[in-house]
N, C-alpha and C positions, 0 to 999 in steps of 0.2 A: 496484557500489555497494560503498560502506562500511559497515563495523558500526556500528549505532545503538544508542542507548541505548534504555531504555523510556520510551516517551512517554505521558504521564498526560492523560485525559480524563475530565472530569464525565459521569456516565449520560447527561444528556440535551444534552450539548454538541453546536453544529455547527460552533465556530470553536475552534481554527484548521484549516485546511486541513492536510493531512498532505503533507509535500513531502518527495520524494528527488533525490539526485544518483546517477544509477544508470551505471555506469561498465563497460564490456566487460572481458574477460580481460587485453586488453593496456595497461588504465587510461584509455581513452580515453572521455571523456563520449558516451552513446550518442544520437543525433540521433532523436527520436521525434516532431520536430514533423510530420512527415506520414506517412499511411500505415500506422498502427496505430490498434489498438484494445486496450482494458484491461479486465481483470478482476481486481478485489481482491476477496479474501475474509478475514474476520477467522475464524481457527480458535481455538477455545478450548485453551489451554495443558492445562487439566485434563483435559479430556473427548476433545482430538481431533476434534470437530464443529464444522463452518462455524457461525457464529451469523449472517453475513449474506454475501452474494454482490453485489457491485457491479460494475453494469457501464456506469453513466453518471455522470457529473460527475468524471470523471479526465482530466486535458488533459496532453498530451506537450509536448515543446519540447525546442529545441536549445543551450539554455544553462541552468546551474543556477537552480535546480531542474529537472529535465527532466522531472519526473513530478510533476504536483499533483493529490490527490485531494479534492476539494469535499463535505463531507458533508452530506447531504441531511435533513431533519427526521426524527428518529425512529431512524435509522441507528444511533447509538451509544446508542440506548437497549436496553442488554445487561446481562445480569448481571453485577454487579462481578466482575472478575477480571483476567486476562491473557489477552491473545489474540496468537496470530502474525498478521503481516501477510503473506498470499500473493498476490503479484502477478505478473500474467502479461501480457505485452505481446505481440500477434499482427500478423503482417502476411503477405503473398503467400509469403515466405520461410519462415513456420514461427512459431512459439512462443519466447519468451524470458522465464526464470524467474529470481528472485531466487535465489542459491546459499543452499540452508537453512542455511548457517550464518550468513550474513548476514541473515536474516528481522529486521525490527525487530518490536517486541513494545510493543502497546498495552495499558496498565493502565488499564481504567475502574473508578472510583469513584464509589460510592452518593452 
């Protein structure tokens, strides 16, 4: 995955979806089109506590963007502030995580 900027959402937003192009260590786009489940956590930059853990509405693909998280009603109704996006992709071979140096940040405003 490439380093991303801060993505800003209003507190009650559901759109736009959060989209990623996630690459392996060799620079190849990872094929998430079959066999993967996803878990996304929004972790407060201030407290280190997960505000939400999302396991549904996350879609994998074999083209860019290869991961799309669709927000459900109320999921971004969080305390305004900045949140690390911690994404895990799991298949039968194990888990993949974003590199901690490349985690996107969501900024929620009131």
